C-alpha positions in Angstrom: -15.5 54.2 -21.8 -12.9 52.7 -18.8 -13.0 56.1 -17.6 -16.9 56.4 -17.3 -17.2 52.9 -16.0 -15.0 53.8 -13.3 -16.5 56.9 -11.9 -20.0 54.9 -12.2 -18.4 52.1 -10.1 -17.1 55.2 -7.8 -20.7 56.7 -7.3 -22.2 53.3 -6.6 -19.4 53.1 -4.0 -20.3 56.1 -2.0 -24.1 55.4 -2.4 -23.6 52.1 -0.4 -21.2 53.4 1.9 -23.8 56.0 2.7 -26.5 53.1 3.4 -24.5 51.2 5.7 -23.1 51.8 9.2 -19.9 53.7 9.9 -18.3 50.8 11.4 -17.9 49.1 7.9 -16.1 51.8 6.4 -12.1 52.1 6.2 -10.8 52.9 9.6 -7.9 55.1 9.6 -5.4 54.1 12.5 -6.1 51.0 13.1 -4.0 48.1 12.7 -4.9 45.6 10.1 -4.7 42.0 10.3 -5.4 39.9 7.2 -6.4 36.0 7.7 -7.5 33.5 5.4 -11.0 32.5 6.6 -14.1 34.7 7.5 -14.8 32.7 10.7 -11.3 32.9 11.7 -11.5 37.1 10.9 -14.4 37.3 13.6 -12.7 35.1 16.5 -9.5 36.9 16.0 -10.8 40.6 15.8 -12.3 40.0 19.3 -9.4 38.3 20.7 -7.2 41.5 19.9 -9.6 44.4 20.6 -10.5 47.4 19.4 -7.1 48.9 18.1 -7.1 45.7 15.5 -9.2 45.5 12.4 -9.4 41.8 11.0 -10.4 40.9 7.2 -10.4 37.4 5.2 -8.2 37.4 2.1 -10.7 33.8 1.5 -7.8 32.0 0.7 -5.3 32.5 -2.3 -5.6 36.0 -4.3 -3.3 34.9 -7.0 -2.6 32.1 -8.8 -1.5 30.3 -12.0 -3.5 30.9 -15.1 -6.1 27.7 -15.6 -6.0 28.4 -19.2 -2.2 28.1 -20.2 1.2 26.4 -18.2 1.9 30.0 -17.0 5.1 28.6 -16.0 8.0 30.3 -18.1 10.4 27.4 -18.8 13.0 29.3 -21.2 13.4 32.0 -18.5 14.2 30.2 -15.1 10.6 28.4 -14.8 9.3 31.6 -13.8 5.9 31.3 -12.4 3.1 34.0 -14.5 0.5 34.9 -11.4 -2.5 36.8 -12.2 -5.3 37.7 -9.6 -8.1 35.2 -9.1 -10.8 36.3 -11.1 -14.0 37.8 -9.1 -11.7 38.8 -6.2 -10.7 42.1 -7.9 -13.7 43.9 -5.2 -11.9 41.9 -2.4 -8.3 43.1 -3.5 -9.3 46.6 -4.0 -10.9 46.8 -0.4 -7.6 45.0 0.9 -5.7 47.8 -0.6 -8.1 50.6 0.7 -7.7 49.3 4.2 -4.1 49.0 4.2 -3.5 52.3 2.7 -5.4 53.7 5.6 -4.0 51.4 8.4 -1.6 51.9 10.9 0.3 48.9 10.6 -0.9 45.6 8.4 0.1 42.2 9.9 -0.1 38.6 7.8 -1.8 36.1 9.4 -2.5 33.4 7.1 -2.2 29.6 8.1 1.1 28.3 9.6 2.1 26.2 6.5 4.0 26.1 3.4 0.5 27.3 1.4 -0.2 30.2 4.2 3.3 31.6 3.8 2.4 32.0 0.1 -0.9 33.3 0.6 1.0 36.0 2.9 4.0 36.7 0.3 1.0 37.2 -2.6 -0.9 39.8 -0.1 2.8 41.5 0.4 3.1 41.9 -3.4 -0.3 43.3 -4.0 -0.1 45.5 -0.8 3.7 46.7 -1.9 4.6 45.8 1.6 8.5 45.3 2.0 9.7 41.9 2.4 12.1 43.0 4.9 9.1 44.2 7.0 8.1 42.3 10.3 4.9 41.9 9.1 4.0 37.9 9.2 1.9 36.7 12.4 1.5 32.9 13.0 -0.2 30.9 15.7 -0.9 27.3 15.6 -3.7 27.4 17.6 -7.0 30.1 17.8 -7.1 31.0 21.4 -6.4 34.5 23.0 -3.0 33.9 24.4 -1.7 32.1 21.5 -3.4 34.9 19.7 -1.9 37.6 21.5 1.5 36.1 22.0 2.1 35.6 18.4 1.6 39.7 17.8 4.2 40.1 20.3 6.9 38.8 18.1 5.7 39.2 14.4 8.6 37.9 11.7 9.6 38.3 8.5 7.9 36.5 5.5 9.9 33.3 5.3 11.1 33.7 1.6 12.7 29.6 1.7 9.0 28.4 2.8 7.6 30.6 -0.3 9.9 29.0 -2.5 9.1 25.4 -1.4 5.6 26.0 -2.0 6.4 27.6 -5.3 8.4 24.9 -6.4 5.6 22.2 -5.5 3.1 24.8 -7.4 5.3 24.6 -10.5 6.5 21.2 -10.7 2.6 20.1 -10.4 1.9 22.4 -13.2 4.2 21.0 -15.0 3.3 17.5 -14.6 -0.2 18.1 -15.0 -0.4 20.4 -18.1 2.4 18.1 -19.8 1.0 14.9 -19.6 -2.8 15.8 -19.8 -2.8 16.8 -23.5 -1.0 14.2 -24.3 -3.7 11.8 -22.4 -6.4 14.1 -24.1 -5.1 13.3 -27.6 -4.5 10.1 -27.3 -7.3 8.7 -25.2 -9.9 10.8 -23.9 -10.7 14.2 -22.9 -10.9 15.3 -19.5 -8.1 13.1 -18.3 -5.2 14.5 -15.9 -2.5 13.3 -14.3 0.1 14.6 -11.3 2.6 13.9 -9.1 1.0 12.2 -6.3 -2.3 11.1 -7.9 -0.3 9.2 -10.6 1.4 6.8 -7.6 -2.1 6.5 -5.7 -3.8 5.5 -9.1 -0.4 2.5 -9.6 -0.6 1.4 -6.1 -4.5 0.8 -6.5 -3.8 -0.8 -10.0 -0.7 -2.8 -9.0 -2.8 -4.1 -5.6 -5.7 -5.3 -8.1 -3.1 -7.3 -10.4 -2.0 -8.7 -7.1 -5.8 -9.9 -6.2 -6.1 -11.2 -9.6 -2.9 -13.2 -9.9 -3.2 -14.8 -6.4 -3.2 -18.4 -6.2 -4.8 -19.1 -2.9 -2.8 -21.9 -0.8 -4.4 -24.7 1.8 -3.5 -24.7 5.3 -4.4 -26.3 8.6 -5.0 -25.3 12.0 -5.6 -27.4 15.1 -7.2 -25.8 18.1 -7.7 -27.2 21.5 -9.6 -26.6 24.4 -7.6 -27.9 27.9 -8.7 -28.3 31.6 -7.1 -27.6 34.7 -9.2 -28.7 37.6 -12.8 -27.0 37.0 -10.6 -24.1 34.6 -10.9 -24.4 30.9 -8.1 -22.3 28.4 -7.3 -22.7 24.8 -4.1 -23.6 23.4 -2.8 -24.1 19.6 -0.8 -27.3 17.8 2.7 -25.5 17.6 5.2 -28.2 16.4 6.3 -32.0 16.9 9.4 -33.1 18.7 10.8 -29.6 19.8 10.3 -28.3 15.9 7.7 -25.9 14.7 5.9 -27.7 12.2 3.5 -26.3 9.8 0.2 -28.1 8.8 -0.2 -28.0 4.9 -2.4 -30.7 4.2 -5.3 -33.3 5.8 -2.5 -35.8 5.7 -0.1 -33.5 8.0 -3.2 -33.1 10.6 -4.0 -37.1 10.5 -0.2 -37.4 11.3 -0.3 -35.5 14.4 -3.9 -36.4 15.4 -2.4 -40.3 15.3 0.1 -39.3 17.9 -2.4 -38.0 20.3 -3.5 -40.9 22.9 -5.6 -40.1 25.9 -6.3 -36.8 27.7 -3.2 -35.8 29.7 -0.8 -33.4 28.7 2.3 -32.5 30.4 3.1 -28.7 31.4 6.8 -28.5 29.7 7.6 -24.8 30.0 5.9 -22.0 31.8 7.4 -18.4 30.6 6.4 -15.3 32.8 7.2 -12.1 31.5 6.3 -8.6 32.3 5.3 -6.3 29.0 5.2 -2.6 28.4 3.0 -0.9 25.6 3.8 2.5 25.3 1.2 5.1 24.9 0.4 6.1 21.3 1.9 9.4 19.9 -0.5 12.5 19.2 -1.7 12.6 15.9 -0.4 14.1 12.9 -2.8 14.6 9.4 -2.7 11.1 8.3 -2.7 9.2 11.5 -5.7 11.2 12.0 -7.5 10.6 8.9 -6.6 6.7 8.7 -8.2 6.7 12.5 -11.2 8.6 11.4 -11.7 6.3 8.9 -11.2 3.4 11.0 -13.3 4.3 13.9 -15.9 6.8 12.8 -16.3 5.5 9.3 -15.4 9.3 8.1 -14.2 9.9 4.7 -10.9 11.9 4.7 -12.7 14.8 3.0 -15.3 15.1 5.9 -12.3 14.6 8.6 -10.3 17.7 6.9 -13.7 19.5 6.6 -14.3 19.0 10.4 -11.2 19.3 11.7 -10.9 22.9 9.7 -14.3 23.8 11.9 -12.7 22.9 15.0 -9.4 24.9 14.2 -11.5 27.9 13.6 -13.4 27.5 16.5 -17.2 27.2 17.9 -18.9 29.8 20.3 -18.8 27.8 24.0 -21.7 29.6 25.8 -19.9 32.0 28.2 -16.6 31.3 27.2 -17.2 32.7 23.9 -15.2 31.9 20.5 -12.9 29.7 21.0 -10.3 27.4 18.6 -10.7 24.0 19.9 -7.9 22.0 18.3 -4.5 23.2 16.8 -3.6 23.5 12.8 -5.0 20.2 11.4 -2.1 20.2 8.3 0.9 18.9 10.2 3.4 15.8 10.2 5.0 16.7 13.6 4.7 14.6 16.7 5.7 17.6 19.0 3.8 18.6 22.0 4.9 22.6 23.3 5.6 22.6 26.7 3.0 24.5 27.8 0.4 21.8 26.5 2.6 19.4 28.1 2.3 21.0 31.2 -1.5 21.4 31.2 -1.9 17.7 30.2 0.3 16.6 33.2 -1.9 19.0 35.5 -5.5 17.4 34.1 -4.1 13.5 34.4 -2.8 13.9 37.9 -5.9 15.6 38.7 -8.3 13.0 37.1 -6.2 9.9 37.7 -3.4 10.5 39.9 0.5 11.4 39.3 1.3 7.9 38.5 -0.3 8.0 35.3 1.4 11.1 33.9 4.6 10.8 32.0 5.6 14.7 32.7 6.1 15.6 29.0 8.8 13.2 27.8 10.3 14.6 24.7 9.1 13.2 21.0 11.4 12.8 18.2 9.7 13.0 14.9 9.8 10.7 12.4 12.5 11.6 9.0 11.3 13.9 6.9 8.5 15.3 9.1 7.9 19.1 9.1 8.6 20.5 12.5 6.9 23.7 11.6 3.8 23.2 14.3 2.9 20.9 16.8 0.9 17.7 16.6 -2.9 17.9 16.5 -4.5 18.4 19.9 -7.1 20.3 21.6 -6.5 24.0 22.3 -7.3 23.7 26.0 -7.4 19.7 27.6 -9.6 21.0 29.9 -12.4 21.4 27.2 -13.1 17.7 27.6 -15.7 16.5 25.5 -18.1 16.0 27.9 -18.1 19.7 28.9 -18.3 20.9 25.6 -20.7 18.1 23.9 -23.7 20.3 24.0 -22.0 23.3 21.6 -20.8 20.8 19.0 -22.8 19.0 16.3 -22.3 15.0 16.3 -19.4 15.0 13.9 -17.7 17.6 15.6 -17.9 15.8 18.7 -16.9 12.7 17.4 -13.4 14.0 15.7 -13.3 16.4 18.7 -13.2 13.1 21.1 -11.1 11.2 19.0 -8.4 13.9 18.9 -8.7 14.9 22.9 -8.7 10.9 23.8 -5.6 10.5 21.5 -3.7 13.8 23.1 -4.2 13.0 26.7 -3.2 9.2 26.4 0.0 10.3 24.6 1.0 12.2 27.4 0.0 9.2 29.8 2.5 6.2 31.2 2.5 2.8 29.6 0.4 0.0 30.3 1.9 -2.9 32.0 0.7 -6.3 31.0 1.7 -9.7 33.0 2.4 -12.1 29.7 2.3 -16.1 30.5 3.4 -18.6 27.4 2.9 -22.1 28.5 4.3 -25.2 26.5 2.0 -28.7 26.5 3.0 -31.9 25.2 2.0 -35.4 24.6 3.9 -37.8 22.5 6.3 -35.3 21.3 2.8 -33.1 19.9 3.4 -29.5 21.1 0.6 -26.9 22.1 1.5 -23.4 23.2 -1.3 -21.4 25.2 -0.4 -17.8 25.7 -2.0 -15.1 28.0 -2.4 -11.6 29.6 -3.6 -9.9 32.2 -3.1 -6.4 32.6 -1.1 -5.2 35.6 -1.2 -1.3 35.3 -3.6 0.2 33.1 -1.6 3.6 32.5 -2.8 5.1 29.1 -5.5 2.3 28.5 -7.5 4.2 31.5 -8.5 6.7 28.7 -7.5 5.0 25.3 -8.2 1.2 24.9 -6.6 -0.4 21.9 -5.8 -3.6 23.6 -7.3 -6.9 23.1 -9.1 -8.1 26.5 -7.0 -9.9 28.7 -6.8 -13.7 28.4 -6.3 -15.1 31.6 -4.4 -18.5 31.9 -4.9 -21.0 35.2 -1.9 -21.0 37.6 0.3 -23.7 36.0 3.9 -25.3 37.0 6.2 -27.2 34.9 5.8 -30.9 35.1 2.4 -30.9 36.4 -0.7 -32.8 33.7 -3.6 -30.8 32.3 -6.6 -32.6 30.6 -7.7 -32.3 27.3 -11.2 -31.3 26.2 -11.5 -31.1 23.2 -9.4 -30.9 19.9 -10.4 -29.5 16.5 -8.3 -29.5 13.4 -9.5 -26.7 10.6 -9.0 -26.2 7.1 -8.0 -22.9 6.0 -6.6 -21.2 2.5 -4.7 -18.1 2.2 -6.1 -14.8 1.3 -5.2 -12.0 -1.3 -4.2 -8.8 -0.2 -6.7 -6.7 0.6 -7.8 -3.4 -1.8 -6.5 -0.4 -0.7 -9.6 1.8 1.6 -9.1 5.6 2.0 -6.9 4.9 5.6 -4.7 2.0 4.0 -4.0 3.9 0.7 -3.2 7.6 3.1 -0.6 5.2 5.5 1.2 3.6 2.3 1.7 7.0 0.7 2.8 8.1 3.9 5.1 5.4 4.1 6.7 5.5 0.9 7.3 9.9 1.7 4.7 10.6 -1.4 3.0 13.7 -0.8 2.2 16.0 2.1 -0.6 16.2 5.1 -2.6 18.8 2.6 -2.1 16.7 -0.3 -3.9 13.5 0.6 -7.5 14.2 0.5 -7.5 16.3 -2.8 -5.7 13.5 -4.5 -7.8 10.7 -3.5 -10.9 13.1 -4.6 -9.4 13.6 -8.1 -8.8 9.8 -8.8 -12.3 9.2 -8.3 -13.5 12.5 -10.1 -11.5 11.2 -13.2 -13.2 8.1 -12.9 -9.6 6.3 -12.6 -11.2 4.1 -9.5 -14.3 3.6 -7.9 -15.0 2.6 -3.9 -16.9 -0.7 -3.8 -17.5 -1.6 -0.4 -15.3 1.3 0.9 -12.2 -0.1 -1.0 -10.5 1.2 -4.0 -11.4 -0.7 -7.4 -9.4 0.7 -10.6 -12.0 1.1 -13.5 -10.8 -0.1 -17.1 -10.0 3.8 -18.0 -7.6 3.9 -15.0 -5.9 0.9 -15.9 -5.4 2.4 -19.7 -4.0 5.7 -18.1 -1.8 3.7 -15.6 -0.3 1.6 -18.0 0.6 4.8 -20.2 2.1 6.6 -17.6 4.0 3.9 -16.2 5.3 3.1 -19.9 6.1 6.4 -20.8 6.6 8.7 -17.5 8.3 6.0 -15.3 9.8 8.7 -12.7 6.0 10.0 -12.3 5.2 6.8 -10.8 8.6 5.9 -9.1 7.8 6.1 -5.7 11.6 6.3 -4.7 12.4 8.6 -7.3 9.3 10.9 -5.8 10.1 10.8 -2.4 13.8 11.8 -3.2 11.9 14.9 -4.7 9.9 15.7 -1.8 13.4 15.5 0.3 14.7 18.1 -2.2 11.8 20.2 -1.5 12.3 20.0 2.1 15.4 21.2 1.5 14.7 24.5 -0.2 12.2 25.0 2.7 15.3 25.1 4.8 17.2 27.4 2.9 19.7 24.7 1.8 18.8 24.5 -1.9 17.6 26.9 -4.7 14.1 25.7 -6.1 15.1 26.4 -9.7 18.1 24.1 -9.3 15.5 21.2 -8.0 12.8 21.9 -10.8 15.5 21.7 -13.5 17.0 18.4 -12.2 13.5 17.2 -12.8 12.2 19.1 -15.8 15.6 17.7 -18.4 14.6 14.3 -18.2 11.3 14.7 -17.8 11.3 17.0 -21.4 12.6 13.9 -23.1 10.2 11.3 -21.8 7.7 13.9 -23.0 8.9 14.1 -26.5 8.8 10.1 -26.6 5.4 10.0 -25.5 4.1 12.6 -28.0 6.0 10.1 -30.6 5.6 6.7 -29.5 2.0 6.8 -28.0 -0.4 5.3 -29.9 -3.9 6.2 -30.1 -6.6 4.3 -27.8 -9.7 4.0 -29.1 -11.8 3.4 -25.9 -14.9 1.2 -27.7 -18.1 1.5 -26.9 -19.6 -1.6 -26.0 -23.2 -2.8 -27.7 -25.8 -3.0 -25.6 -27.6 -5.5 -27.3 -31.0 -3.5 -27.6 -32.2 -0.7 -29.6 -33.0 2.5 -29.0 -36.8 3.4 -28.1 -36.4 7.1 -29.6 -34.9 6.8 -32.8 -34.3 2.7 -33.3 -30.5 3.0 -33.6 -28.3 0.3 -31.6 -27.9 1.2 -27.9 -24.0 1.3 -26.8 -22.5 1.4 -23.2 -20.5 4.5 -22.6 -18.0 5.9 -20.1 -19.1 8.7 -18.2 -18.2 10.8 -14.9 -20.1 8.7 -12.9 -19.5 5.4 -14.6 -21.1 3.2 -17.6 -24.4 4.4 -19.0 -26.4 2.9 -21.9 -26.5 5.7 -24.7 -27.8 5.8 -28.2 -25.2 5.2 -31.1 -26.9 8.1 -33.5 -25.3 10.8 -30.8 -25.6 13.7 -31.7 -28.8 13.1 -33.5 -30.4 11.0 -30.7 -29.0 12.0 -27.1 -31.3 9.0 -25.4 -29.8 7.6 -22.7 -30.4 5.3 -19.7 -28.6 4.1 -16.4 -27.4 0.6 -16.5 -29.7 -1.2 -13.6 -29.3 -4.7 -12.4 -32.1 -6.7 -11.5 -31.9 -8.6 -7.7 -35.3 -11.0 -9.0 -37.3 -9.5 -6.3 -40.8 -7.5 -7.0 -41.6 -4.2 -5.4 -42.8 -4.9 -1.8 -44.6 -1.2 -2.4 -46.6 -1.7 -5.5 -46.0 -5.3 -6.1 -45.7 -4.8 -9.7 -42.3 -3.7 -10.4 -39.1 -5.4 -9.9 -36.5 -4.0 -7.7 -33.3 -2.6 -9.4 -29.7 -1.8 -8.0 -29.0 1.5 -8.6 -26.1 3.9 -7.5 -25.8 7.2 -6.0 -23.4 10.0 -7.6 -21.2 9.2 -5.1 -21.0 5.5 -5.9 -23.2 4.6 -3.0 -25.5 1.1 -3.9 -29.1 1.6 -3.1 -32.5 -0.6 -4.2 -35.3 1.3 -6.0 -38.4 0.0 -8.2 -38.1 0.1 -12.1 -41.7 1.9 -12.3 -40.1 5.3 -10.7 -41.4 8.0 -10.6 -45.0 5.8 -10.7 -43.5 4.0 -7.8 -41.2 5.9 -5.2 -39.8 2.7 -3.3 -36.1 3.1 -2.4 -34.0 1.4 0.2 -30.3 1.4 1.2 -30.6 -2.3 2.6 -31.4 -4.9 -0.2 -35.1 -6.4 -0.2 -34.7 -10.3 -0.2 -38.5 -11.0 -1.1 -39.7 -12.6 2.0 -41.8 -10.8 4.7 -41.2 -10.8 8.3 -43.0 -13.8 10.3 -43.5 -11.3 13.3 -44.5 -7.9 11.7 -45.5 -8.9 8.1 -43.2 -6.0 6.3 -40.5 -6.6 4.1 -37.3 -8.1 5.2 -33.7 -6.6 4.0 -30.3 -8.0 4.1 -28.2 -5.5 5.9 -24.4 -5.6 6.4 -23.1 -6.0 9.7 -20.1 -4.5 11.6 -17.0 -6.5 11.2 -18.3 -7.8 7.8 -21.0 -10.2 6.9 -24.6 -9.8 6.4 -27.7 -10.2 8.1 -31.6 -10.6 7.3 -33.5 -8.1 9.8 -37.3 -6.7 9.5 -37.5 -3.4 7.6 -39.9 -2.2 10.1 -37.5 -0.4 12.6 -39.7 -1.1 15.9 -39.7 -4.9 14.9 -36.9 -7.0 16.5 -36.9 -9.9 14.2 -33.6 -10.6 12.6 -31.8 -13.8 11.4 -28.3 -15.6 12.2 -25.8 -13.6 10.5 -23.8 -15.0 7.3 -20.2 -14.1 6.6 
């Protein structure tokens, strides 16, 4: 049987080859280059010319089995790799190409993962590890690619070992804890080194918020006049000492001391302050800025960055990679890029704006294998190439380009003024600043607007125009957004650039957390899983322990430690924790809440169940009755389209709230904005409540052509 299958396959192959053009056939005598992505393959083939054939492995070709642990713990944690299912035709094609080629070059991505892919390819194609066939470039431009081929190197086995250690550790954690969670809590759950810490951070923050007790405090803001010019100052203290205002009584005591409009200018301090340009982007700082400034989810940021890295066709310039590799925690910039930036800045703004490429020191623990994220060619300004990019690509490219150019510019210089005003021992302070030299702010404005004070001298008098006390209450810490969670993980030394996006995705997919108003909120299930992992696997969620392990893995990469030793050091105490968990973890039954009404199919009571996308109604008579209903929330507004149904709050699969009619599909009314049950006095269309930038809500007309809007509400 196998023989006949083989011969059939051969016949098929020959027939199809004849139908195709000769260009697609194996061409002997050419240099074969293997990259990861097909888009990259096309670009690089153009750059290298006719003596090279460039093909794609389409990511990894070998991996650990999904069905078993695939790590031989007894035999030095040896990973048991298999060819990835569905990749057999590709592997056979690569083998044929390699056999016929003059030389084979491995040009996968310039990081741990890319090095591992090259190592697996070398194994499958029987390429000796001592052979100099590994080609690395940090940007897909003609010069970078051609220069890389001048100096091929051996596969960096230390880099491969670091990736392998990570993969094995993640497998040991995931495949050991997950089955216990399946048995004790619910099928389909998982745990992981980075995801468990991310979940714990979110749960801990929620506990902080719930335990928070607001405290009262007051402020007194004053408006003062010097001649005709008005300026603001705030209460600071009494009789030369800083004085906090905790209660209304404190405020009354201060106000009682104030008498008449005249305030004395006690002190005028003038200083020059420099604000240095920001560093170019690392993966995490790009993800944070894209979230805050562009409203991009982490996954979207990485997807668009990948497109920019692999390149786009820029008219007559041809296909070009637009940015350097987007997975990095280095802020280093190559001398060539520094020089190009200097020329651009000097040409556009003048020499005094360029800092001539000063050296940048990386943060401790940063992998300096490649550069920061920057444009491949600084002269490709966003305006110059805008017509070749889609709107998301242009937004992210502009962000990266501006940040890079700013990082190569000199500091902004401010003149700051601090003025102390007093009356009867009550001290107010006014702060002002003015940009003296804009420096990097010329292109990257992250500064507050200048606040100018009138010229004042010591011992002169200014007039009080108005003094207003105001009550405040301390606020609980905010829930994590994607940007702040990535920042915290990075600050704690947990995870690496490539892990942040998939980690955030996993904890949402498992329904451990949900996004509410773009902030992470733990679910009941997330809190249960976190409690168990904290109790039985304390090291997994210990940020110091995990950060230390990240350092150990970095030492493997640097050739200072053996990967087996690092894995063993982790696994031995972990194995004891596993035993304890198997014995000590009690089975947790997540009880179904009664829904309070019966099934309209079989009459059994309906219950509230927890599913992948949150809670829903289901029949308690499952599996005999499979009736389910979405949980809907009425908002007390009649449908503005059919005037019969009620408007209900619904959620998309990605947890985004929208509003629709409960008579769907008979009435197809939907709206992202919340209808409020009133009509617009100008157009007669229904009014909606819209969220506004910077927080708050505003009632506006649903008709885009009508400009009716009501006052903003906080």
